[in-house]
C-alpha positions, 0 to 999 in steps of 0.5 A: 490165725496169724493176725492175732497171734498169741491173743490169750483170748483167741480160744474162746473167740474160736469157741464162740464162732464155732458154737454160734455157727453150729447153732445158727446152721443147725448142724449140731455137733459136726466135727472140727479139725484145725491146724497149727501154724508154721513150727517153730516161728508160731509155737506160742500160738500153737499152744493155743491151738491146742487148747481148742479139743479141750474147749470144743466138743468134736474137735481135733488139731492137725499137727504142723510138726516137722513142715519146712517153710517156703523160701523167702524168694518166693515167700513175700511175707517172709517163711511164714507159710508151708512148703509143698510137701508140708502143704500135701502132709498137712492135707494127710494129716487133717483127713487123719483127724477128720477120719478119727472124729467120724470114727471110720 
């Protein structure tokens, strides 16, 4: 997420977490869909996000391309979060990636 934005070890940390969760819970190779952060602000970090399907089996990325941000007047963090239309589209994109991973 945003707290370790651009940390080069982030993909390996995510992989470790996913591997341990899958192992600890005995859930096998369950699908994993991760989402990009707001563009273009987090484009450098999204480069790291997009490495995950090459590192983690049965994983995909939901793109945030084209999403708008909440206006600063309603986002106390200053235009860091998706607007409502983006949130809804993100849900559709997550679903599409999951359906593809499930082979349905």
